[in-house]
N, C-alpha and C positions, 0 to 999 in steps of 0.2 A: 229776522230770526226770532224776535220776541213773539210775534203773532204765531209763527209756526210752532214754537214751544208751547204756547198757550193751548193750541189745538192738540198737540201730541201728548202733553201731560195733563190735559183737562185742568189747566191752571187758570185762575182769574187774574193773576198778576205775575208778570215776568219783567225783570229789569236787568240790564248788564251789571255785572259785579265781578271784580277780581282780575280784570284785564285779559289780554290775549296771551296765547302760548301755543305750544306744539313743537314739532321737530321737523325733520327732513321728509317725513311721509305725509303727515296731516297737520291741520291747524285747529286750534281750539280756543275757547273763551269761557269765562264764568258768567253765570246768571243766577239771580236770586228769584225764587218762586214762592208762592204762598203755600203750596202743598207738598213740595219736595225739598224745601229749604234751598241751600246753596248747591248748585249743580255745575258740572263741567261738561261742555258740549264740544266734541271733536268731530270735524268734518273732513271729507275727502271727495274730490270730484271724479276720481278714476272709476271706470266701469265696474271694477271688481270691489268697490268700496263696501257694498252691502255684505258680501261674503267675508271680507276682512273684519268688519265690525261685528258681525254675528258670531264669528269665531272668537273675537275678543270678549264679547258679552258672555258667551257660554264658558269660556276659560276663566273669567273672573268669578262666575257663579261656582264653578268647580273648586277653585282655590278657596273661596269664601266658605264653601260647604265643609271643608276639612276642619275649620276652626284653628288651624295651625299658624296661619300667617295673615296679616292685615292687608286688605286690598280696598280700593274705592268701591263702594257699593254699586253694582251694575243696575241700570234702570231700564234703558230701552234703546233700540236701534230703529231708525226711520229713514225713508228716502228723502232726498232733497229735491225740490221742485225743478231745479235747473240741472239735475243729474248728480250721480253720486249718492252718498248716504252720510248719516251722522250717528254718533253714539252718545248717549247721555249717561253719565256716572256721577256719583257723589263728588262734590268739590272738597278736596282736602288740601289744607296748607301744608306743603311738603318742603322740608329743608334737608341739607346734607346730613348723613349719618354722623353721630358723635362716636368717639371710641367705645363708649359703654354700649351704645345702641348697636354698634357694628357687631359686637359679640353676640348680642341677643338676636340679631338678624341671621347670623350663622346657625345658631341653635334652632331658630324657627324654620329655616330652610331644611335642616336635617329632619326636623319633626314632620314637615310636609312630605319629604321623601320616604319617611318610614310609615306614613299613615296608611297607605294601601296594604303593605305587608302586615301591619297590625290588624287590619280588618280581616285578612286571610287567617291569621292566627286565632282570632276570636271566633271566626266561623268554624274553624277546625276543632277548637276546644269545646264549642257548644254542640258540635255534631251537625251544624247547618252548613254542609258543604256547598250548597247552592245559594249562598248569600248573594243577594243582588247588589250589594254595595261594593264588594271586592271585585276589582278588575283584573282579569287573568291574562290579558293580551296587551300588546303594544299598539298604540294608536290613539284615536279619540273619536267621540261620537259625531263630530262635525269637522268641517275644514277650518283650520286655523292658519294664520299667515305670520311669517317671520318677516317683518317689514310689510311690503305689499304682495310678496310672492306666496301664493297658496302652498300649503304643505299637504302632502298625501298622507292622510291619517287612517288609511284602510287598516282595519284590525289584522294583526299578524302575531303568530304565537312564538316567533323567534326574533330576538333583538338584533342579532347580527344581520339577518336578512332584511329586517325593517330598516335599520339605519343605513345599510349599504344601498338598498334599492330606492327607498322612499325619502331619503334625505340626501346622501352624497351623490348618487348617480343622477338624481333629478336635477341637482344643481350643476353638475358637470355637463349634462346634456343641454341645459339651458344656456350655459356659457359657450358651448361649442356652436349652438344654433345662433346665438346673439352676436358672438365675436369671431366666429370661424376659427376658434383657438385649437388648432390641431396639436400643438405642443402640449397643451393641457390634457387633451384626450389621450395622447401617448403616455404621459406620466401617470394618469389615472389607470390606464389599462395595465401598466406595469405594477402599480401598487395594489390594486383591487384584490388580487388573489391572496395577499398577505393579511387581509383584515381579520379572518377568523382566528389567526394565530395570536392576535392581540388580546383575545378573550379566553385564552387557554387557562384552565384552572379556576375560573370564577363562574358563578351562577348569577345571571342578571334577572332580577325580578322587576316587574313594572312599578314605577313610581310616578306619581303625578308631578309634572315638571312645570316650572314657569315658562321655560323654553327660550327666553331672550333676556337673561338676567345679567345685563351689563350695568356699569355704574350709573348710567342715566335713567335706569328703570327701577331704582330703589332709593329710599330716603327714610326720613322719620317724620312723624306727625308732631303737632304742637305739644302733644302730651308725652312725647318722647318714645313712641312705639314704632318699631320698624314697619314700613309699608312698601309693597311692590305694586307695579302697575305695568301697563302695555305688554301683557303676556302673549306668548305663542304656545299655548298649552297643549300637551299631549302626555300620554303615559310612555315612559322610556326609562333608560338607565339613569340612576341618580347622579352618576358622575358627569353626565351630559351638561347639567346646569352649571357646573363649575368651569366648563371650557371657556365660555365667553366672559365669565367673571374675572378671569385672570388676563384677559386680552388688552383691555383699554384702561386699566387702572380703576381706582375707585373702591377696592376692597383691600383692607389691611390684614396683617397676620392674625389679629384677634378674631376676624370673621372666619377664616379657614380653620384656626385652632378650635373654635367652638363647634364648628360643623363636624370636624373629624373626631371630636370627643364622642359624638354619638354615632357617626358612621366612619370608622377608621379606613384609611387607605388600604387597598388590596394590591397584590402583585400585578405589575404592569400598568399602574395608575398613570404614571407620567407619560407613557407612550399613548395610552388612550386619550389623555387630555389633548395631545397633538391632533389626534383623529377628530375630536370634537371641535377643536379650534378650526380645523380645516373646513367643516361645514359652514361656520360663520364667516370665514374669509371668502369662501365661494359665494355665499349669500350676499355679502357686501360687494364683491366683484360684479355680481349680476345686477345689483341695484345701482351702483355708482361708477362702474367701469374700472379699468386698470390704471389707477392713479395713486399718487401719494396723498394721503389724507392726514390732516392735523386735527387731533382730538384734544379737547380740554379734558384733563384728567380730574375726575370728580373727587372731592373730599380728601385731597392730598395736597401737600405743599408744592408738588411738581406742576408746571404750567401746561405742558403739552406732551402728547404722545404721537409719534409719526409712524405711519405704516403704509406699505403698498399692498393692496388687496391681492392682486394677481401674483406679485412677487412672493408674498407669504404663502399663497396656495402652492406655488411651484416648489418652494423650499421644503414645505412639509411633505408634499408628495414624494420628492426625491429622497428625503431622509427616511421616510417610512418604507420605501421600496427597497432599501438596502438589505 
């Protein structure tokens, strides 16, 4: 890997530094370079790794570009000689969120979600209705992945249509194809017509989203600033990012209080949170199968959180179909 990095980064010196890491999708390690400093290299041998990492790279660039929230600086994606691909980002020493930093993280996430609509307001107040910075539709400029499953980010002007077809239905169809789960299809068919009713009375504006903000994808730097990583970025409903935030632990009351101080809850929030959790349970079901999983709960005194991916999907579908 050292020789490969010297070539890809045009470095004259590369040495291992920082140990190995990663998760259930990819594996990574730290390296010290003479021209980029300390970097983190994450690699994956799957055939779709290049698409996955290019989406991550562009997502990190978009998040960084808002100036609202700290991310590891994205550097480069490159192919691996034996197949797959790798991504290079800034190496950051990350530790669990402290209570003080947790509130700041909630504020920063809300600022991120407000950023695009603030661009719209500035464009309208200045008379520049064609501002190139404001994004008026839901989607993203490239394919991003939640885990290793590609997301359909085709630009769409209606959020309910986008989320129903390009998020939920895509996952349901994948599960039916992969597991022949006809019961899941039946429950989805029963619930799907009710989705528009969950958005009655609200106007959804596109917000830049992290897309996979569970407790394992956020922390704080050595300087005490919140940092997020491993995104699945796209423009969507701001409430979407909170769905997975409340699924596997890791976020306390101060995080949500700080967030809602800037973006208050609207009518139907709790029901829509179940809808957004459904996407992530479906995504986990398609990644890991219908099994009970034991999660370490990050940054809390609790030891573990146990859930069944398919069971959680079925429960939410039945409840929302009532």
